[in-house]
Biotite code that builds the C-alpha atoms (Angstrom):
import biotite.structure as struc

atoms = struc.array([
    struc.Atom([14.247, -48.839, 26.604], chain_id="A", res_id=1, res_name="MET", atom_name="CA", element="C"),
    struc.Atom([16.886, -46.331, 25.545], chain_id="A", res_id=2, res_name="SER", atom_name="CA", element="C"),
    struc.Atom([15.883, -46.666, 21.873], chain_id="A", res_id=3, res_name="TYR", atom_name="CA", element="C"),
    struc.Atom([12.230, -45.996, 22.681], chain_id="A", res_id=4, res_name="TYR", atom_name="CA", element="C"),
    struc.Atom([12.900, -42.902, 24.775], chain_id="A", res_id=5, res_name="SER", atom_name="CA", element="C"),
    struc.Atom([15.316, -41.509, 22.189], chain_id="A", res_id=6, res_name="ARG", atom_name="CA", element="C"),
    struc.Atom([12.783, -41.890, 19.349], chain_id="A", res_id=7, res_name="ASN", atom_name="CA", element="C"),
    struc.Atom([9.907, -40.570, 21.466], chain_id="A", res_id=8, res_name="TYR", atom_name="CA", element="C"),
    struc.Atom([11.944, -37.508, 22.454], chain_id="A", res_id=9, res_name="HIS", atom_name="CA", element="C"),
    struc.Atom([12.780, -36.654, 18.798], chain_id="A", res_id=10, res_name="ASN", atom_name="CA", element="C"),
    struc.Atom([9.136, -37.001, 17.791], chain_id="A", res_id=11, res_name="LYS", atom_name="CA", element="C"),
    struc.Atom([8.116, -34.612, 20.589], chain_id="A", res_id=12, res_name="GLN", atom_name="CA", element="C"),
    struc.Atom([10.712, -32.038, 19.448], chain_id="A", res_id=13, res_name="GLN", atom_name="CA", element="C"),
    struc.Atom([9.513, -32.295, 15.844], chain_id="A", res_id=14, res_name="ASP", atom_name="CA", element="C"),
    struc.Atom([5.918, -31.739, 16.936], chain_id="A", res_id=15, res_name="THR", atom_name="CA", element="C"),
    struc.Atom([6.940, -28.723, 18.996], chain_id="A", res_id=16, res_name="THR", atom_name="CA", element="C"),
    struc.Atom([8.886, -27.234, 16.084], chain_id="A", res_id=17, res_name="LEU", atom_name="CA", element="C"),
    struc.Atom([6.014, -27.790, 13.650], chain_id="A", res_id=18, res_name="VAL", atom_name="CA", element="C"),
    struc.Atom([3.574, -26.213, 16.092], chain_id="A", res_id=19, res_name="GLY", atom_name="CA", element="C"),
    struc.Atom([5.845, -23.207, 16.568], chain_id="A", res_id=20, res_name="PHE", atom_name="CA", element="C"),
    struc.Atom([6.322, -22.688, 12.825], chain_id="A", res_id=21, res_name="LEU", atom_name="CA", element="C"),
    struc.Atom([2.599, -23.111, 12.209], chain_id="A", res_id=22, res_name="LEU", atom_name="CA", element="C"),
    struc.Atom([1.876, -20.516, 14.887], chain_id="A", res_id=23, res_name="GLY", atom_name="CA", element="C"),
    struc.Atom([4.349, -18.082, 13.314], chain_id="A", res_id=24, res_name="CYS", atom_name="CA", element="C"),
    struc.Atom([2.811, -18.561, 9.876], chain_id="A", res_id=25, res_name="LEU", atom_name="CA", element="C"),
    struc.Atom([-0.711, -18.098, 11.255], chain_id="A", res_id=26, res_name="THR", atom_name="CA", element="C"),
    struc.Atom([0.335, -14.912, 13.055], chain_id="A", res_id=27, res_name="GLY", atom_name="CA", element="C"),
    struc.Atom([1.942, -13.556, 9.896], chain_id="A", res_id=28, res_name="LEU", atom_name="CA", element="C"),
    struc.Atom([-1.140, -14.228, 7.778], chain_id="A", res_id=29, res_name="VAL", atom_name="CA", element="C"),
    struc.Atom([-3.582, -12.819, 10.343], chain_id="A", res_id=30, res_name="LEU", atom_name="CA", element="C"),
    struc.Atom([-1.382, -9.753, 10.928], chain_id="A", res_id=31, res_name="GLY", atom_name="CA", element="C"),
    struc.Atom([-1.225, -9.041, 7.213], chain_id="A", res_id=32, res_name="THR", atom_name="CA", element="C"),
    struc.Atom([-4.986, -9.420, 6.771], chain_id="A", res_id=33, res_name="ILE", atom_name="CA", element="C"),
    struc.Atom([-5.772, -7.233, 9.780], chain_id="A", res_id=34, res_name="LEU", atom_name="CA", element="C"),
    struc.Atom([-3.225, -4.633, 8.672], chain_id="A", res_id=35, res_name="GLY", atom_name="CA", element="C"),
    struc.Atom([-4.845, -4.356, 5.259], chain_id="A", res_id=36, res_name="VAL", atom_name="CA", element="C"),
    struc.Atom([-8.373, -4.232, 6.675], chain_id="A", res_id=37, res_name="LEU", atom_name="CA", element="C"),
    struc.Atom([-7.649, -1.733, 9.451], chain_id="A", res_id=38, res_name="VAL", atom_name="CA", element="C"),
    struc.Atom([-5.262, 0.590, 7.564], chain_id="A", res_id=39, res_name="ALA", atom_name="CA", element="C"),
    struc.Atom([-6.776, 4.082, 7.497], chain_id="A", res_id=40, res_name="PRO", atom_name="CA", element="C"),
    struc.Atom([-5.262, 5.076, 4.130], chain_id="A", res_id=41, res_name="HIS", atom_name="CA", element="C"),
    struc.Atom([-3.696, 3.619, 1.036], chain_id="A", res_id=42, res_name="ARG", atom_name="CA", element="C"),
    struc.Atom([0.021, 2.941, 1.140], chain_id="A", res_id=43, res_name="GLY", atom_name="CA", element="C"),
    struc.Atom([1.048, 5.897, -1.022], chain_id="A", res_id=44, res_name="ASP", atom_name="CA", element="C"),
    struc.Atom([-0.945, 8.337, 1.129], chain_id="A", res_id=45, res_name="ILE", atom_name="CA", element="C"),
    struc.Atom([0.536, 6.886, 4.309], chain_id="A", res_id=46, res_name="THR", atom_name="CA", element="C"),
    struc.Atom([4.073, 7.167, 2.896], chain_id="A", res_id=47, res_name="ARG", atom_name="CA", element="C"),
    struc.Atom([3.449, 10.812, 1.950], chain_id="A", res_id=48, res_name="ARG", atom_name="CA", element="C"),
    struc.Atom([2.126, 11.557, 5.443], chain_id="A", res_id=49, res_name="LYS", atom_name="CA", element="C"),
    struc.Atom([5.165, 9.910, 7.037], chain_id="A", res_id=50, res_name="ILE", atom_name="CA", element="C"),
    struc.Atom([7.544, 11.822, 4.753], chain_id="A", res_id=51, res_name="ALA", atom_name="CA", element="C"),
    struc.Atom([5.756, 15.107, 5.506], chain_id="A", res_id=52, res_name="HIS", atom_name="CA", element="C"),
    struc.Atom([5.852, 14.454, 9.258], chain_id="A", res_id=53, res_name="LYS", atom_name="CA", element="C"),
    struc.Atom([9.559, 13.544, 9.076], chain_id="A", res_id=54, res_name="ALA", atom_name="CA", element="C"),
    struc.Atom([10.320, 16.744, 7.139], chain_id="A", res_id=55, res_name="GLU", atom_name="CA", element="C"),
    struc.Atom([8.359, 18.869, 9.627], chain_id="A", res_id=56, res_name="THR", atom_name="CA", element="C"),
    struc.Atom([10.106, 17.212, 12.567], chain_id="A", res_id=57, res_name="THR", atom_name="CA", element="C"),
    struc.Atom([13.505, 17.757, 10.940], chain_id="A", res_id=58, res_name="LYS", atom_name="CA", element="C"),
    struc.Atom([12.718, 21.442, 10.346], chain_id="A", res_id=59, res_name="ASP", atom_name="CA", element="C"),
    struc.Atom([11.586, 21.864, 13.952], chain_id="A", res_id=60, res_name="ASN", atom_name="CA", element="C"),
    struc.Atom([14.754, 20.197, 15.240], chain_id="A", res_id=61, res_name="MET", atom_name="CA", element="C"),
    struc.Atom([16.971, 22.404, 13.060], chain_id="A", res_id=62, res_name="VAL", atom_name="CA", element="C"),
    struc.Atom([15.173, 25.531, 14.290], chain_id="A", res_id=63, res_name="GLU", atom_name="CA", element="C"),
    struc.Atom([15.499, 24.407, 17.907], chain_id="A", res_id=64, res_name="ALA", atom_name="CA", element="C"),
    struc.Atom([19.220, 23.679, 17.503], chain_id="A", res_id=65, res_name="MET", atom_name="CA", element="C"),
    struc.Atom([19.790, 27.048, 15.807], chain_id="A", res_id=66, res_name="GLU", atom_name="CA", element="C"),
    struc.Atom([17.976, 28.729, 18.699], chain_id="A", res_id=67, res_name="GLY", atom_name="CA", element="C"),
    struc.Atom([20.121, 26.912, 21.249], chain_id="A", res_id=68, res_name="GLN", atom_name="CA", element="C"),
    struc.Atom([23.315, 27.797, 19.365], chain_id="A", res_id=69, res_name="LEU", atom_name="CA", element="C"),
    struc.Atom([22.246, 31.430, 19.282], chain_id="A", res_id=70, res_name="GLU", atom_name="CA", element="C"),
    struc.Atom([21.641, 31.403, 23.055], chain_id="A", res_id=71, res_name="ILE", atom_name="CA", element="C"),
    struc.Atom([25.068, 29.834, 23.636], chain_id="A", res_id=72, res_name="LEU", atom_name="CA", element="C"),
    struc.Atom([26.727, 32.401, 21.372], chain_id="A", res_id=73, res_name="ARG", atom_name="CA", element="C"),
    struc.Atom([25.003, 35.217, 23.246], chain_id="A", res_id=74, res_name="ASP", atom_name="CA", element="C"),
    struc.Atom([26.176, 33.815, 26.580], chain_id="A", res_id=75, res_name="LYS", atom_name="CA", element="C"),
    struc.Atom([29.685, 33.453, 25.186], chain_id="A", res_id=76, res_name="GLY", atom_name="CA", element="C"),
    struc.Atom([29.664, 37.036, 23.923], chain_id="A", res_id=77, res_name="ASP", atom_name="CA", element="C"),
    struc.Atom([28.458, 38.325, 27.280], chain_id="A", res_id=78, res_name="ARG", atom_name="CA", element="C"),
    struc.Atom([31.090, 36.348, 29.148], chain_id="A", res_id=79, res_name="ASN", atom_name="CA", element="C"),
    struc.Atom([33.775, 37.619, 26.813], chain_id="A", res_id=80, res_name="GLY", atom_name="CA", element="C"),
    struc.Atom([32.667, 41.285, 27.267], chain_id="A", res_id=81, res_name="ASP", atom_name="CA", element="C"),
    struc.Atom([32.817, 41.204, 31.066], chain_id="A", res_id=82, res_name="THR", atom_name="CA", element="C"),
    struc.Atom([36.440, 40.036, 31.285], chain_id="A", res_id=83, res_name="GLU", atom_name="CA", element="C"),
])
């Protein structure tokens, strides 16, 4: 009885592993196909858009930080003048 249950258990684990790997492979293939079919632009255009958006965001962040530093400097100058 022990031999039977041990072999049956291993077969069930193998089936589960094969099913899981098959599901992962199916998801990968379907995701790739859908990604290619639904993509609004070619890859090079998308990369350029992402790079442009990243550059714009970086510029906006630098401007915002410079503005905040300027405000802090002004507050520091005012506090230094009153003492």
